[in-house]
N, C-alpha and C positions, 0 to 999 in steps of 0.2 A: 504493500500500500504506500510505502514511503520511498521505494526505489525510483530513481529518475536518471539512471545512467544513460538511457536512450534519449534521443531528441524528441521522440514521440511521447505524449503524455502517458504515464504508466498505466492508466486505466484503459486507454486505447490499445496499448501494447498487450495487456493481459486479455482484453476482449478478443483481439485478433488471434492470439495464441489459443484461447479457449475454443473459439469457433473452428479453428483449423484442426484441432485435435479431437474434438468431441465426436466427429463422425467416424473416428477410428475405433471407438469403443463399442463393442457388440453389446446389445441391451442386456443388462443384468450380469455381465460377466467380466467386462474389462478386457476381453480377448481382442487382439488386433484383427481387423477385417479389411479386405480390399474394397474400396468404394470408388465409384465413378463420380466425376463431377456432375452436379445436378443439371439436368437438361433445362434449357431456357423454356419458360412457360409459353404455351401456345397463345397466339394472338387472341385476346378476349377471354383467356382462361379465368375461371371463377376463383375467388378467394374462398377457401374451405374452412368453415368454423365448426369446431366440434364442441357441443355442449355436454359436459359430464356433470350432471346435476341430479339432485334427488327429485324424482317424479312420482314416487310412491312413498308411503309411510309418513312419519311425523313431520318431516321437513319438506314435504311435497309442495306446499304453498309457497315456500321460500324459493325453491328451484324455479317454479313457474314465474314468480315475480322477477327474478333475475333475468330469465329468458325474455319475458315481456319487455323489460327495460332495454335490453340489448337490441332486440328486433325493432323496437320503436325508433331508436336512434338511426339505425340503418335505413328504415323506411323513410325517415325524414331527409335522408340523403339520396332519395330516389332508388333505394335498394342497392346502392353501390358504395364501395369504399375504394379510394384510389382509382376511380374510374372503372372498376371491375365489379361484375355481379357477385353477390355473396350466396354461397350454398351452405346449408346447415346439415349437420349430422348430430344425432342425439343418442346418448347412452344413459340409462338410469343407474346412478351410482349406488342406489339402494341404501345409502348411508352405512355401507358395510366396508370397513377398512380392509378386510381380508380380500375383497374382490377388486380393490382399487387398481392394483397393477395390471390385472387382466383387462379390466374395462378401459383403462387409459390406453393400453396397447391396441385395443380394437380400433379406437379412433385414429391412432397414429399410424399403425401398420396397415390395417384393413382399409380404412377410409382415407388415409393419407392427408389428414387435415393440416392446414397451415398453422392453426392455433387451437389450443384447447382452452376452453373457458370453464373453470370449475375450481372449487365447489363450495359447499356449505359446511360440512362436517370436517373438523380439523384432523381427525384420524384418517379419513379418506384422503384428505389433502396431502398428507405426507407420502402416501403411495403415488399420487399423481406427480408430485414434485420429483420423486425418484425416477419415474419413467420418462418424464419430460427432459430431465437433465441427461439421462443416458442416451436419449435419441435427439438431443439438441433441438427440441420442439418448443416453439413459443408457447408460454403458459400465462394466462391472466387469471388471477384469483379474485372472484367477485364477492367473496364473503369470508371464508374460514380465516380466523384470526391467529392461528398458531404462530407464535413468535419465531419459530425455527425457519419458516418459509422465507422470511427476509432477514434471518439471522444466520446461524451456522450453515443452513442449506441454501443460502442465496446463490443466485447464478445470473449470468448476463441475460438469459432467456426467461427469467422468472419475474413477473410483475404482479402488483396488487392494485385493485381499484377499491379496496375496502378499508381495512384497519388492521393493526396488530392488537392482540389481547391486552398488551401492556398499556396502550394508549388511553382508552376510556377510564381505566382504573387510575392511571396517573392523573388524569384531569380531575377526577373526583377527590383524590388525595389533596390536590392543590386547593380545591374549594373548601373542603372541611377544615384544613389547616388555617386558611384565611379567615374562617369564621371563629377562630380562637379556641377550637376544641382541642383538648390535650390527650384524652384517653379514649381509644377506640377499640372495639372488638370487630374482627372480620369473620365472616361465615360464608362458606361456599361448598359446592360439590367438590369432592377430591378427584379432580381430573385436570388436564392441562389448561383448558380455557379458564376455569375458576382460579387455579393456582397462579397463572400468569397475570390475571386481572388483579388479584390481591397483591401480587408482587409490585405491580405498577402503583397501586394505591399507597402501599406502605412506603415505597421509595419517595414519593412526593410528600406524603404526610410527615414522615419522620425527618425529612430534610428541612422542614420548617418548624421543628421543635416538638411535634406531636409524638405519641407513643402508641403503637399497637400492642395492647396489653395481653391479648389472647387471639390466637388464630384457630378457629373452630372449623371443622369440615364434616361432611357426611358422604358416604360412598355414593357414587353416581350409579343409577338414577334414583336412589332412595329419596322419598319425600316425607319421611317420618321426622318432622322437625321439632316436636314438642319438647323433648329432653334438652336440646340445644337452646331453644328459646328460653326455657327455665334457667339454664346456666347463664345466659346473657343477662337476664333480669337480675340474677344474684350478683353479677359483677358490677352492675350500675355504671356502665361506661357513659361518656358524654355523647357517643353516637355509635352506630353500627354500620359497617359497609358490607354489602353482600353481592355475590354473583350467582344468579339463577336465571333460567330462561324457560320459555314455553310453559308446559304444564307444571313443572316444579316451581316456577315463579308465581303462578296463580295460587298454588297451594301454600307457598311460604307467606305471601302477602296476606292471605286470608287468615292463616294461623297466627300471624303477628298481631293482627287486629283482634282476633278472638282471645288472645292472651292478655289483652288490655294494655299493650305497649305502644300502640300507634301514637298516642298523645303523650307518652312519657319519655321515650327514648327516640331521638331522631334516627330515621332509617334512610340510608343512601345506597345507591347501587349503580353498576354499569347500566347503560341504557337498555340492555336486553331484558332487564327486570320488568319493564313496562311496555316494551315494543311488541305489538301483536298480541298482547295479553289483557289489555284494559277492559274490554267488554266482559271477559270472564271474571276479572278481579272486582269489578263493580266498585262499590263505595269504599272498599278496603284500600284501593289504590289512590284515592283522591288526595292530592297534596304531596305525593311522593316526588322526590327529586332525584334525577339521574343525569349522567353525562354520556353524550354520544356525538358523532360527527354529523348528525342530521336531526332535525326537529320540525315540529309543526309550527307554522306561523312565521317562517322566514320571509323576508321581504324582498329578496333579490329577484330581478325579472326572470332569470333563468328558471328558478323554482316555480314561480307562478305559471309560466308557460308549460313547464314540464307537468305539473299537476293537472292543468287543464287538458293537455293533450292525452295524458295517460287515462284520465277519467272518461274522456270521449271514446278512446279506442277500446278500453278494456272494461268499462262500466264499473270500475273500482277506484278507490283512492290509493295512490302509490304509497309505498313505505320505503324504509332504508334499503331493503333488498332490491327493489326496482331501481332505485338511484344507483346502486353499485353495479347493476347490470348495464344501465344506460351509460355509465362512465367507463365500463370495460370496453364498450363499443367505441366511445370517444377516444380512448387510449389506443385501441387498435387502428382507428382511423388516422391518428397522427403518424403512425408508422407506415400504413398503406399509402397514404397520400404522398409521403416523401419519396416513394419508389414507384409511383404511378401504378400501384397494384401488383408489382413484381415481387412477391413475397420470398423469392429465392435470394434476393439481395439482403440477407438477414442482418449483417452488420449495420447497414444503413437504416433498416427498420428499427433495430434496437436503439440506435443513436437518436433517431427522431422521437421515439417513445420516451426515452430518458429525458429529453429536453422539453417535453410537452407541458403546457399549462392547460389543465383541463377545466373548461367552463362548466362546472358541475352545479346541479340544483342545490347541493350542500354549501356552495360557495367555491370559488376557484381554488384549485390546489395544484401543487407541483409534486415531483417525486424525489425522494431521498436517494442517496447513492446506492442504497440497497433495494430501490424500486418500490418503496412503501409510500403511500400518500403523506405529504406534509400538509396538515389540514387543521382547521379550527375545530375545537370541541365545545359543544354547547351544553350549558346547564339548562335542563328542561324540568318543568313542573307539570304534574298531571292535573288537567282541568277537564272534567267530563270525559270524553273519549279521545283526548288529544294530549300529546307530550309537548306542551307549548314552550317555546324558547323563552328563557328568562334573560340570559346574557351569554356572552362568549366566556367559557371557563378558562380556556387556554388557547391563545392564537398560534397558528402555524406550528402545531406540535409534531415533532419528528420522533419516530421510534429510534432508540439507540442502536438497533441492529447489532447487538453484541454477538460476536463470532463471525460476522460476515467479512469475507476477504475480497470483495469486489474492488 
């Protein structure tokens, strides 16, 4: 990272080296193989986009929203990126990490896609990252926050249009510390997403003089929270920070209210505590504050147009997942436009994507050296069925990308 013996910038030198050697690694083995130079694309060849998303099961709605957002952006460009038509291929990742390598390989080897867009589940994401790196295939991550993807496993061909798990937790740690709270208990499922979110919170909170006095966890996907809630009450902290999502978030918020703590101990969380769960949480969620890179009530023109267009096309209100899909398409467009749709010019595609300033509904963002969005994080407060923006918690927050060697 710090060598500069060559006249070329070190990052460019490493990128060229990586791209030149990656094709020599046989998938999954590292064995040397003979490869021919890629053929020039036929005149008018389509850009092949492979969606590897959950289309069944718990996360199906999230996968659909991501695809909807992506397709809507492409449609707004007349169905083309870089002047080329776009062709789509789909694989249901089934939210099953064990099937991730096989499913990703289908898109890359069978369908010969130019880019994989996926996924939601962090465990599945790790499998996709591995296969994409082995095959030197462009990958855009439209949701999964696993820190490793833009940390130790980062690569020139790996991009994110979403967030790292560290980011929303860090933003909330900053907020709670700024409010003068000194003693906090954290509570999460014991798995990567929860642990990384808590790590981010703790880093920001303790840097400003606070103290996490207890880190509590429950095995994933256990939703028996009562014993831990009782322990939290006995510790009498100034506040509690939690990471839960989906059905677990609904159950926890209701249990918290039923225990009589809603008006006694302030409860804060990563935005996924209340995203997509407000209707089920009902009155128990009112007034809860969370941090995320998207919120209801943003006033930028891009978001207003995006919401209107999405509602017209899909008869639904968009959410953070739709935004991340929309921005994945914008990021790909930056690369495709730079090469007039010739996706075989991979170094130029990557260079253009790295330099992109994405005009997102969340607010414009750029990418860090590790290809993670450098973006504003909002403090949101539940009001009715909306996570209404209160303020910007942290501006232009960049993930530290620890372990990345780009």
